[in-house]
N, C-alpha and C positions, 0 to 999 in steps of 0.2 A: 504493500500500500504506500509506503514511503512516509517520511516525517514531513509534517506541515509546519509552516512558521508559527511560532507561539502566538503572534498577534493575528493569526487567521482564525482564532477561536472566539466564540461568545460563551456566555455562562447562563445557565438556568438553575433554579434551586427552590427549596421550600423551607429554609431556615433550620434544616437539620443536616442536609448535605447538598452538594451541587455537582452539576455535570458540565463538561466542556463540549460544545458542539462546533465542529469545524464547518467552514464554508462549503466543504464538499458533502455535507450531510451526515458526517460520522460523529457519533458520541465516542470520544477517545479517552474520556476520564469520568469515572463515577465510583464513589465509595458508598457502600451500603452497610448499615443503615444510617451512618452519620459521617461527618467530615473526616474524622480520624480513624475510621474503620478501614479494613483492607479493601483494596480496589477490586471491582468486578470487571471494569473496563479500564485499561491502562495502556492503550496503544501509543499514547503520547510519550511513554517511557520505554516502550519496546514495540516496534511496529509489527513484529512477528509473533511474539508471545503474550502481548499485553491484553488482547481482547478489545472488541469494538462493537458498535451497534450502528449500522450505516443504512440510510435510505437515500438513494440517488438514482438518476436515470440509468437504465441498463444498456443504452445505445453506445456504439463505439465512438461516436463523435463526442469530444469533450465539450460539455455545456458551459455556458456563462453563469457564474454564480453571483448571487447578491444576497445580502443578509442584513436584517434590521430588526429592531424591537417593535412590537405592537405599541403604539403611542402610550407613553406614561406607564409602562408595565415592564415586567421581566419575562414576558411571553415573546419567544423568538420566532422569526419568520426567515426561512432559507428558501430562496427562489432559484430554480434551475431553468435556463432558457436554451433551447436547442433548435436545430432547423425544423424538426417535426412538430415541436410544440413546447409548452412550458408547464411547469408544475411547481408547487411550493409545499414545504413542510413546516407546520406550526408546532413548535416544541415548547413544553412547559412542564413544571412539576406542580401539581394541584395544591392550591391553598384557598382558604375561604369557604370550604364546603363544596356544595354542588353534588357530584356523584357520591353514592354511598359506598365508598371504598373501605376496606378493612382498616379499622382504627389503629393508629400508632405505627402504620407502615408507610414506606416511601413509594411513590409512584411517578413514572415518567410517561407523559402522554405525547404521542407523535401523530399528528393529523396531516394526511397527504391529500392534496387536491390538484386536479388539472386546471390550469388557468388559461390555456390557449391550445387549440387543436387537440392533439393527442400525444401521449408520451408513455413509453415503456419504462416501468420502474422496477427496481430490485431492492429488496430488504434483506440484510444479513445481520443476525444477532449472534455474536460469537463471544461469549463471556470467558474470562480467565479468573476464576475465583482465587482470592487471597494473593493478588499480584501474580497470578499464574502458577502458584505453588500447589494448588489443589485441582485434581481432576473433577469431572462432574458427569452426571447422567442426564440425558434429555429424553423426556417422555411426552407423548401427546396427551392433552387434556381438553375438555370442552372449550372450543373457540381458540385454542392455542397450544402452547407447550409449557412444560416446567423444566427448570434447570436446578439440579440438586447436587450439592457437594457435601463433603463430610461435615462442614461447619455451618453452612447456610443454604438458602434456596431463594429463587424468585421465579415468577411466571411471566410469560408474554402472551397476551391475548390480542386478537385481531378481528376485524370485521371481514377479512378475506381468509382463504385457506393458507396454512403454513405447513411446510414440509421440514423434515429433519435430515441433515446431511453432515457427517463428520463432526458431531458435537455442536452444530450450529443450527439455528432456525433460519429458514430461507423462504422468501416469497417473491415471485415475479408476477407482475400484473400490469395491465394496460389501463390507463385512465384517459377518458375523453373529456372535453370541455364540460365542466360542471360535476364530473365524477369525483368521488373521494374514497379514501380508505383510512382506517384508524388502527393504531397500535398502542397498547398500554402495557408498560413494564410495571409489574407489581412486586414490591420487595417482600413477598410473603410466600408461604408454602401453598400448594394447590388446594388443600382443604379449606383454607380461609376465604376462597373465592366463591364458595357455594352461595347461590342466591344473588350473585352480583348482577347488576343491570347489564343489558346488552352493550357491547363495546362502543358502538356508535353513539348510543344515548349517553353513556357515561362520559365519553370524550367531549361531547357537546356541552353537557351541563357543567362539567368541571372547567371547561374553557371559559364559559360565561362567569362563573364564580371567581375564577382566578383573575381575569381581567378586572372585574369589579373590585376585588381585594386590593390589587396593586394601585389602581387609580384612586381609590379611597385613601389608601395609606399615603400616597404622594401628595394628595391634596392638603395634607396637614403642613406641608413645607411653607415657611414664611418667606423664603428667598424669592425676590423679584428683581434681582440685579441683572447686569449685562450678560452674564454667561449662564443663563438659567438652564439651557438644554444640557450643558456639561455638568452643572451642579446637580441637576435632577438625576442624571444617569449615575453620577457618583453616589448619590444618596441611595438609589435603588440597588446599586452594587453592594454597598455597605450593609443594607438590610438583608441581602442574600447571604452575606457572610456572618450573620448573627445566628447563634445556636439558640433556638427558641426556648428549650427547657431551662436554661440558666441565664440567658442574656449575654453570654460571652460572645466576643467577636474574634473569629480566626484571622490570623495575619494574611492568609491566602488559603483557598480550598485545595491547593496542590502541594506536592512534594517533589523536590529534586529537579525542577526545571532550572537549567544552568545559568549562572551569571557569566559564564565563559564557555562557549561551545567547545565540547571535548575536554573541559577541565573538571576540577574536583569541587568547585564552589557550588555544591548542590545540597540544599537543605530542606527539611520538612517544616512547612509553615502552617500546618493544620492545628495550631494551638493558639492560645491567647497570651499576648505579651503585656505586662504591666506598662511597658514603655508607651504603648499605644493609647493608654488610658486618657491622658490629658487631651490629646488630639481628638479622641473619640467623643468624650463628653463635651468638649468645646464645640465641635462640629454639629453634634446632634442637638445641643441646646440652642445654638444660634439658628438652626434650621427649623426649630419648633417641635422637634421630636422628643419631648420631655419624657414620654413613657419609656422609650428605648434608653435614654440617658439614665433614668432611674433604675431600670433593671440592670444595666451594666454597673452602675454605682453600687447596687446591692451585691452583685457578684464580687466586686472588688472588696467590699466590706467583709464578706464571708471569708475571702482568702486571707485578708489581713488579720482577721480575728484568730487565726491559727498559724502564727509564725513558727520558725524553727526555734530550738531551745535558746539560741543566742539572741533571739529577737529579730533575726534577719528574714527577709522575704526572697522568694525566687524571682527570677526575671520573667519567667513564663510558667504557665500552668496548662493542664488539659482543659478542654472546654467544659468538663464536668467538675473542674477544680482539683483534679488529682495532681500530685506533685512529681511522681516518678515518670520520666519520659525517656527511657533508655534508647540510645541510638543503635540502629541495626543496619547493616549493609545488605541490600538485596542483590547479591552478586550474580544471580541468574538472569537479571534484566540488563539489557545493553545500555539503557539510559537514553535520554533524548539526543539523537544524532551522535551516539557514542559517548555521551557525557556520564562518566562513572566516578564514584559510586552512586547508586540509587539508595537513598536513605529513608528509613522510617524512624520516628523518634527524633529527638534533638539533644545532642550531648552538651549543649550550652546551658541546659536547664539548671545546672548546679554551679554555674559561673558566678563570681562576685562582680556585680555591676552596680555601683553605687548610684548611678544616675536615676535608676528606677524609682527611688524614693522621692525625688523632685517631681518627676512626671506624675506619680501617684498623688502627691499632695496638691499639685496644681489642679488635677482633676477634681479632687474633693473640695478644694477652695472654690472652683467654678460651680460645682454642684451646690455648695452651701449658699453661694451668692444668688444663683439664678434659678434653682429648681426647688430645693427644700433645705431648711436649716438642719445641720448635722446634730444628731442626738447624743445623749450621754455615752452610750456604748461606743459609738463611732469615735467620739472625742477621746475616750480612754484608749482606744486602739491607736489613734493618731499620736497621743502623748508617748506611747511605747515606741512607736516608729521613730519619732524625733529624738528620743533618748538614744536609740540605736545609732542614728545618724551622728549625733553629737559625739558619741564614743568611737565611731569608726570612720569618719570622713577622711582621716589622714592616711588610710590604707591605700596601697595601689590596688587596681582592679583590672578586669579585662576590657572595660569600656563599652560604649554604646554599640560598636560594630562587632562585638563578640569575637574579637581576634583570638587566635590560638597560638600566639607567639610570646606569651608570658605577660604578667601583670605590669602595669605602669601607672604613674600618677597622671591620669588623663585629665586635662583641663575641663572637658565637658562634664566629667563625673563630679569634679569639685563644684562646678557651676550649679549642677542640679542638687547637690547637697545644700548649697546656699538657698536655692529655690524652695526646697523642702522646709527648711527652718523658717524662711521668710513667709511662706504661705501659712504655715501653722501659727506664726505670730499674728498674722492678719486675721485669721479666723478667731483666735483667742481674744484679740482686741475688739473686734466687731461684735462679739457675742458675750464679752466679759466672762470667758471661760477660764477655769483654773489652769495655770501653766507655770513652769519654772522660767519665767520671762527673762530674768537676769542672765541665767546660764545660756538660754537659747540666743539671746541678742549678742552675747559675747562671742559665742561660737560662730554665729552668722557673720559678724563683722570680721572675725579672724580669717574666715574663708575668703571673704572679699579682698582683704589686704594681701593674702597669700597669692590669690589668682593674679592680682594686679602686679605683684612683684615677680613671681616665678613663672607665671603663664604668659607674660607679655615679652616679646622680643622686639626691642626698640629699633634695632638695626633693620630688621625685615618688615617691621610695622604690622606684626600679626600676633594674635594669640595662638600659641603653638598647640600641636595635638596633645603632647604631654610634656611635663617638666623636662628641661635640659635637652630637648631636641628642637629642630628648626623646620618642622613640617606643618603645613596647613591642614586643617580639618574642617569640613563644612559644618559639622555639628556646632562649632563655636558661633555660627550665625545666630544660634538661639540666645546668645547674650543680649542681642537687641530685642528679640521677640519676648523674652521673659523680663525685660526692663532691668536687667543687671547693668546694661549700658544705656545711656541716653542715645537715641538714634541720631542725634546731631553732633555728638561729641567727636573729637578728632580720632580717638582710637577706634570707634565704631566705623567711621568713614574710611580709615586706613585698612581695616579688616575687610570691608566691602570691596575696596579697590584691589586688595591682594587676591581675594577669591575670584574676582572677575578677570584676572590675568590668565593667560593661556598656560597650560601645564609646562610648556618648554621654558616659560619665564617664572616658574615656581607657583603658578596659580592653579585653579581647579576648573576653569570654564572653557568649554570647547563648543562652538556652534550654539551658544546660548544655553548649553546644558552643563550641569555641574557634577563633577566627581566628588565622592565623599572624602577621599584622600588620594594621594598619589601612591598607588600600590607598588610602584617601582622603587620608592624610597622608604617605604614603611614595611618593616618586618612583621607581617601579620600571621606568620606561621603557615601560610597556604601558598601553593603554586598558582601560576596562571594569572590572567588579568580579569577585568570586569568592565562593564559599561558605566556610563554616567548614572547617577543615582537619582531617580525621579523626585523623591521627597526633597532632596537637597536643592534641586532647582526651584521647587515651590518655596522652600525656606528662603532662598535668595530673593524671590519675588516679594515675599513678606517683608524681609528686612529692608529692601529698597523702597517698598511702599511706606514703611514707617519713616525712613529717613527722607523720603521724597516730600513729606510735609514741610521740611525745612530747606530742601534743595530740589526744586521742581524738576530739573532734568533727570534726577534719579527716579521720579515717579513715572516719567515717560518711558524710561528704560525698563522699569518693572512691568509696565503694561506690554511692551514689546516682547520681553522674555516670556511672559505668561502666554501671550497669544501664540508665540512660536512653540511653546511647550504643548499647548493644546493640539497642535498639528501632529504631534507624535502619538496621539491616541490611535487606537485601531479603528476599523471600519464601523464599530458599534459604540465607540466612545470609551473603551476600556484601556487601562494601563497595567503593565506588569511592574516589577520592581525597578528594572533598569532599562536603559536604552543604549543600544550598541552604536558603533561608529557609523554604520550605514542607516541608522534610524530604526533598526529592528528591535523588537521586544526581547528582553532577557530576564531570566529569573521567574519566580513563581507568579502565577497569573490567575485572575486579577489580584492585585495587591491592595489590601485595605489601607495601609499607611499612605500609599500614593494618592488614593482617592480622598482620604482625609486631608492630605496636604493641598490637594486641588481645591476642595471646598473652602478651607481656611484662607488660602491665598486669594480666591475669588472674592470672598466677603470682605477681607481686609483691603484689597485693592479697590473694590467698589467704594468702601468707606473713605479711603484716601482721595480717590478721584472726586467724590462728592463733597469731601471735606465736612463730613457729617458727624464728627465727634471722635472719641478715642477708639483706637483699634488695638488688637492684640491677638496673638496666637494662643496665649495662655492668660493667666490671671493678671488683670491690670492692677496697677497700684491702688 
């Protein structure tokens, strides 16, 4: 079948799991029954052994493909145009009721219709249970087939006959203008389908309910700015990456899509990072989605209420809150275009990354100000966290980028320790809550002085990546966004100028896109390279928007960079983690943090252009 570009995929989902659907009509990624479960379709990680579910024209002539979302929804339309005629496949995972599907199970609906003349179609459903490690049996059932492995099962029902061939379900059929055929993948055993509605009826009713659900949900958004279409699509993507039972948000619904084709920078992102918390709460609150912000804040509180014995928190957790995420190499899979290893789990879960406390407190500060005042139990947890920060901020750590080259005194980590204490003091002051204010203020001020003394390189005009080195790190742009620096002060402006220089001149920007750091000069413990980091580009837009209020040409540049960045979205408005030198998507897809960065940058840039008051990526003073 061959590997397809990462950015040739769209995503559908139901807030429990998600599927990637290619322009060619193939579902090449789906984990059942939830995001972090083993995959049943993983052709994106091994085009021979991974498994897929494809519906496409059966003709020899290569059709023209088009793909788009049903307006204001996560319902996907893939259109095929050939000399003989045209057809389209409508894909979605049901939400909002409709058909009487088995409760607590996942379902994928694929509705095929002819839109012009006639077209010969072919459907192939060839699963590979547990990332291809488990064999399966295929048996005929009423209206379809069942696939059963040692550990799981699912069924495929259809409104047309299905045959079985070499462990796959196959159907070939001709549709004429106005004809249709429906296929429903049910994540359940055959016995659970007894009494189910006819396939065509179930597909139609679930389609109507799903469209209504997504439109009603998006209608809650309060954003009316310049980039509404892209912000709405980012909001819809974030909602897809929410795990409904707990309110957690996965970093991405995929694992091991490479940051460097053929390289080893391949990670499992199907978990929730504390680091994403401030960006998530900020974006959801400002868009008007207070229900989602509240559920995520409750998830964070539950996590923080059970720290390790030393009072520390992990940088990431399972979507159900579990702490152990052991990393495993799936050596039997070839990886995307030969990018090995393919990993499940994430070995960075037990790293020391002190920045997460700042991001967490920033999120809780925003929640306290804009959603609901923090209660006694939450404040007791915050006090414990701040005492840990005060005791441990001087330790070296692995840093925001989860490097595997040893611990350092990363400037960004120190910055976010400052943020943690600063936001806790603000909450305490605004609410008259009990706190060891004298100690907290002393430590906060000590951190500030140390960063200014040891983190600043006067000769280069930069805040360095870590103490005693001379390397830039885009994460330090957060100094402006967290109000550690005034956006108009000389050090902030010199930092912006340094980041906007080309890599050959020691900077981080190429073609208006920003690298997180120069991997050629930073020993991060990994081989190979990587693309520009999409979130960092949005951070730069944010920082320029802040500073542009005092220096208008910077505001013009912020808008230009933002508009150019939007041009690197794929055909349905989705972003991965990174962008390669030729504009191709790299890394796990779609990536929540990128879309959070887009939303925040759009809203802050709107605010700056309208000059409508204070802006901020995180808690304003």
